[in-house]
N, C-alpha and C positions, 0 to 999 in steps of 0.2 A: 583569551584576547582582551585587550583594553578597548572598551567601546570608543568609537571614533578613530581608532588607528586602523586604517584600511589595509595596511601592509601585513597585518597579523592574521592568524587563522583563529576562528572562533573555537573556544573550548567550553567545557562544562562550567569551569570557574568564571569565564568571561560572561557567559549567559546568565549565570547566577547573579553576578554583580549588576548586570543590566536590569534584570527583573526585580531585584531588591530595590533598586533606585526607582524604577517606574511604578511599582505596585506597593510602595510604602503606605500602609494604612488602607489599601484597597483590596477588594475581594477578587480572586481569580477562580473561575469555575470552568472546568473542562467537561465535555460531554462526549461520550462514545457508547456504542452498543456493548462492546467487549470491555470487561473490567480488568484492571491491571493485576488484581490479586483475587484468587478464588479459594473459598474455604470448602473442603471436602472431608467426608468421614472416611477414615481408613484405620482398620484394625482397632476399632473402639475409640479412636482419637480423632481430633479435628486437625487436619493439616492445612496450612496456608501455602498455596502454590502460586508462583508467578509464571503464567503461561508465556511461551515464546511469542513475542509480538513486536514488530517494528514500531507499532503505534505507542506501546509502552516506552520503548527506548526514546521515542521522540518527545513524549509529553512529560515523562516523570521528572526530568530536570527542571521543568517549569513549575510543576507542582511542589517539588521540594524547595525551590527558591522562594516561592510565594507563600508557602504554607496554605495553599488553596484547597479546593474541594473538587474531587473527580466524581461526576455523576455517571453511573453505568448500570446496565442491567445485571441484577443479581442472579447468576446462573448456577452457582455451586450448591450441592445438596446440603451443605451446612452453613450457607451464607446467612440465613435468617437467625441462626443460633448465636452469632457473634456480634450482631449490630445492637445499638442502643435503641431507645424509644423513637429516635429520629431517623432510624435506619442508617446510622453512621458507624464506621469502624475506622480506627486510626491505623495507617499503614506507612511504611512497611512494618511488619510485626516486631522485628528485633529493634528497630530504631524509628519510631513514628515521626513522620515529617509532614504529612498532610492527611486530609480526611477523604475517605471513600464513602460516597452516598449511594446506596443501592436503590434501584427502582424495580418493583415487582410487576411482572406481566403474567396474566393467566395464560394457560397453555395454548388456547385457540388464538389469542391475539399474538402471542410470540410466533406461532407457526405461520400465521397468515401475513403478519407484518414483515418478519425476517425472511423466512423461506419463500413465502409467496410473493408479495409485492417487491421487496428489495432484491431478492436473488433469482426469482423466475421472471420478474418484470424489468426492473431498472438495470440489473447487471447485464443481461444479454442485449438490452436496448442500447446501452452506452458502449459496449464492446462490439465493434464491428467484426464479428467472427462468424457471420452468416448463420447465426443461431436464433431461431424465432422466439421472441419474448411471449410471455403469457400474462394476460391482464384479466383480473377478476374483480368485480365490484366489492365482494366481501373482503378481499385482500386489501383493497384501497381503504375501506372503512376501518379495518384493523390497523393499518399504517397510520391513519389519522389519530386513532385512539392511542397508539403507542407514543406518537409524537406529543400528544396532549399530556400523557402521563409524565413524560420527561420534562415538558414545560412546567407542570405543577411543581416538580421537584426542584428545578432550577430556580423558579421564582421564590420558593420557600427558602432556598439557600441565600438568595440575594436580599431577602427581607425588605423589599421595597427600596433599597438603596442602589446607588450606582455600582456597577460591577462589570468586569470584563468576562464575557462568556465565549469560550473557544470550542466550537462544535466540529465534530469529525464525521465526515463521509456521507454516503448516499442514503443512510437509514433515517436521516433527520431533515429532509427538505422542507417540511412544513414548520419545523420548530422555530426558526428565526422570526417569522412573522408572528407566531403565537406569543413569543417573548416580548417583542416590541410593542404589541398592542396592549399588554398589561403592565409593562414597565419600560417606558420610553427612555429612561436614563441608563439602560444597559448599553454597553458597547459590545456588539456581537460580530465575531469573526467565524468563518466557516471554511474548512478545507475539504474539498471534494477529491477523494483519493483515486477515483477511476476516471477514464476519459469522459469528455462531454461530446456527444455525436453532433453531426451537422444538422441543420434545421429540418431537412427533409426526413431524416430518420426520426427525429424527435416528434414530428407530427403524428406518429403512430401512437403516442402516449395519450390515453383517453382523458386524463385529468391534467393536461399540461398547463392550463391557465392557473389552476390552484397551486400546482407544484412550483411554477416559476414565480408566482407572487410570494410564496413562502420563502424562497431563496432570496428574494429581493427585500426581505426584512433585515438582511445582513448589512452591516456597515462595510465589511470586507468579505469578498468571496474569492477563495484561492483555488487554483488548479495547478497541475504540474507544469503545463506548457502554455505558451502564448497562443498556440493553435487551438487549444481547448477553450481559452478565454474568448478568442474570436468566434468560435462556434457558438458559445453561450450568448454573446452579444447579438449575433445574427438571429439566434433562436428567439430571443426576447423581442428583437426588432420586428420580426415577422409574426409573432404569436401572441403579443400582449400590448395593451395600451401603456406605453412608457416612452420616455425620451432617452435616446442613446447619444452619448458623447464619445465617439470613437477615438478621438485624439487623447482624451484623458482616460479611456477605458472605464467609463462609468455609466450607470443607469439611474435615471430619475423616475421615481414612481411614488405616488402618495406624498409628494413634497419632501421626499427623503432620497438620499443618494446612496448607491451601493458601488463601491470600487470593485473591480474585477481584475485580478493580478495573477501572474504566474509565480509559483514558489516550488521549484523542483525539490522533492524530499530526498533525504539521503540517510546515511548511517553514521555511527560514531567510529570514524576511521581509526583514530589513535587506539581506542580500546580494542577494537576488532583486531588490529594488527598485533597488539601486545599478546592477546589471547592466542592468536594463530601461531605465534612464535614460541609458545609455551611447551613444556615437557609433555603435558597431557595430550596435546595434539600430535606431537612426535610419536608417542607410543601408539596412538590411535592409527596413525599412518601405517605403522608396521602391521597392526592387526588387519587393516583393510588390504594391504599387499598380500597377506597370507590368505585372506578370504577370496580375493579375486583370482589367485592362482599364479603359478609360475609362467603361464602363457600370456600374461597381461603385460606385454612389452610396451604397448601403447594404451593409454587410459583416457577415455572421454567421460564426461559427466553431464547430467541434466538434473536439476533439483527444482521440484515444483509441487504445488498442490495438484491433485488430479482434477483439473478444471479444463473445460473445452476451449478456453481462451489461450491456454499455454502451448498448444500445438504439439502435444506429445506424440500422437500417432504419426504425424507428418515428419517429426524429427527421427523417429525410429525407421521410417521408410527411407530417409536420407542415408542412414547407416547401411541399410540394405543395398542402396544404390552404390555407395562407396565400395562395398565388398564385391559387388557385381563387376564394377569397372576397374578395380585395382586389387588384383588377387594377392599382391604382396602383403596386404593387411589381414588376410585370412589366417587364422591361427595365432595372430599376434595382438589384434585390437580387441579391447573389451570396453563396452560402453555401459556404464552404470546409470540407470534412470531411477531417481528417487521420485515416487509418485504417491504422495500422502493422500489417502482418501479424505474427501471434503464434501460437505453438504449431501451426504448419502441418503437423506430423506427425499431428495429430489430425483425423479426417475432418470433424467438426462445424465446425471452424474453417475448413477449406477451403470448406465449403458456405456458411458465413457470408460469406466474401469474395465468392463468386459471387452471393449474394443482394444484397449491397451494390452490386455492379456492375450487377446487373439493375435494381434500384430506381433507381439514379442514371440509367441510360440511359433508362428509361421516363419519368422526370420531365423530363429534358432534351429528349427527343423531343417531349414534349407542349408545352413552353413556350418552347424556344429560338427566337430570331428575330434577324435583322439582326446576326449575330456575337455575340449575347449568349446565354449559357446560365446557368441559375440555380445548378446544383450543380457545384462543382469538387472532384474527389476526388484526394487526395494519399496515395499508398500507401507512402511511404518514411519512415524515421525521420528526424526533424528535430532538429538540435542546439538547445540551449536558447535561443540568441540568436534563431534563426528563430521559435521558438514565442513568445518575448517580443514580437517584432515583430508577429505576428498578434494577440496579446493587445491590443497598443496600437492596432492598426488597427480592431479590431472594434467595431461598434455594440452587438453582443450576443454572448454566449457561451452555447452550449447544453451543459449537463452533465446528461444525461437518462438516467442509468443505471437499468436495471430493478431493480438491487439492488447496493449497493456498501458495503464496509466503511467507507471514508472518502471517497475521491476527491480527490486533491491537485491535479488540474487546476483545480478550482474555486478553490482557495486561490492557485494560481500566477497565474491570471487576475487576481484581486484584487490581489495583490502587484505585478503589472506596471503597474497603473493608478494611478500617482502623479499623473496628470493629473486624477484624481477623476471620470472619466467612464466610460461603458460600463455595460451592464446584464448581470447574471448571471441566467440562467434555470436553475433547479436542481431536479433530481428530489428529491421528498420521501423517496425510498427510498435516499438516500445518507447516510452518516454525517455528511458535511459539513453537511447540512441542519439538524442539531441546533444547530450553532454559527452558521451563516450565515443567520440568520433574516431579514435584510434583502434577501436575494435574492428574485426572483419564483419561488416554489415551485410545482411542477406535478406531476401524475400522468403519468409517462412512457408509460403504457399508453393514454392518450387523445390522439390526434392533434389533435382539436378543441381540447382544453385547451392543448396546447403551441402551436398556431397562435394562439390568443387571447393567450397570454402573450407571444409574439414581437411581435404587433401592439401590445400594451401597452408593451413595451420600446421600440418604435420611435416611439410617440406620447407617451412619458412626458415631462413638463416637465423642463427642465434642472435646476431646483432639486431636484426629487425624485430625479433620477438621482444628483446629487452627494451628496445627503443619504444615500441608500442606500449608495453606494460608500464614503463616509467611515465609516459604521458597519461595513461589511464589513472595511475595512482595519484598523480599530481592533481587531477580534476577532482577525484573523490576526497582527497585530503582537504582541499581548499573549500569545496562545497559540501561540508559535512552537515550532520543533523542539527548542530547548534547554530550554524549559519541559517538553516531553514527556519528554525524557531525564532531566532532574533529578527530576521527579516520580516516574518509574518506578523509577529506581535508588534514590532516597531512600526510597520506600515499601518496597522489597525489603529494605533494610538496617535498617529500624526494628527494634529489638531484641525487641519483644513478639511477633514472628512465632513464636518458639519458647519464650517465657518463661512462658507460662501453659498450663494443661492443664485439660480437663474431667475431672470425676470419672469413673472407669472405668465406673461404673454408668450414666452418661448416654450412653455410646457405644452407643446402641441401633441395631442394623442395620435398615435399611429395605429391604424386599423390592423386587426389580425389578418395576416396574409396566408 
């Protein structure tokens, strides 16, 4: 895309051109918990691995274009062996384009900050999946220490000069304020990848004033949806001394302004489609057909981490309900659920895996016959080309999260279907549902409604299927990952972020409610 030409679609090259222009001579620093490259020992050698990550897909074009620095937690067992004295390593290994700065956390801090506060506290608090969060004082102290360690690293990289800092996700709510207090010349933008709950839910967080104040150190705070932005503004309005400008979607605190804006994240549609059309995917489709068996006349898929927010047990029960009410699918329908184990150090995630196994076994015992069973469970991580093959094979894809910030699986399924076929059944409680309105949208808490939607997907006329898929693909093509990056960086760099001020008399404090 040529910047300024609104009729074009953003591309990697267009984003690269925009960023080179905007960041000429300036520093760009990205911050995330997960690193884009991991160094591990294998067979006496050190391998450099790029883990599958939508975050890497989103940020790497920016880092390549700016020659910037990516600050992340060093988690690989050989990570320390390849960095220089400043904890730097040039990446990618084959053609270095930017710097990876690694931050080291001791085991207790890592466990309590990441698995404790972030994933047993903030994750269930922000996802309304009726799962009780856990809050421990020690976890909060370690969360603060981890944020401070990242702040020290970012400030070292900025070297006291102006720089653009792009922070990712709920692991770093305190980081923006820490940075601004020590280097006010930084421009700080933060994207929160999960939902923001309503103010009544957030009242349960024991350290809400400190966390909110940390986030208001940002110049720009981004969420997936306007709904999440509104929830955040109301939370601040009722829980902190600040002035809210609802018309401009801004918060004034400590004589500084934070813009709060929606930026729905996406994928690289063009690259994904090219790969899905490739020979490797076609060969993998044949392998999957053979593995699923000759009785798989109808194929459905679900692809998720094994997380309680994804609604996997509820989804499997909907398949059970379908088979109960529509006997014509018995012996013909196969549903493949990919459920990759995640955060297994947390007891609730272990219990979820056990529940998925139990539900699967119960349904298969009920309906299996003559070598056919309806539910196939895959518990391993699959490379992208295998997932694309499943996308292409499926008559329908179930994305039935109980609550989700966006859910890129829905967009990946659509991008894989260059054949124009297939039906997406999508939870209305995903961020993706706001964009993908041509999907069959359902309430994931209702097994009956999901079963009815699957039935509709399987009986839908060809013309309607193709019309819906064409509309879905158009949305994902236009609102791609480069559009997301360009919009967010461009908004953060708009000069009026700090060029106007309210009269001091208007800065009326609002009591916590």
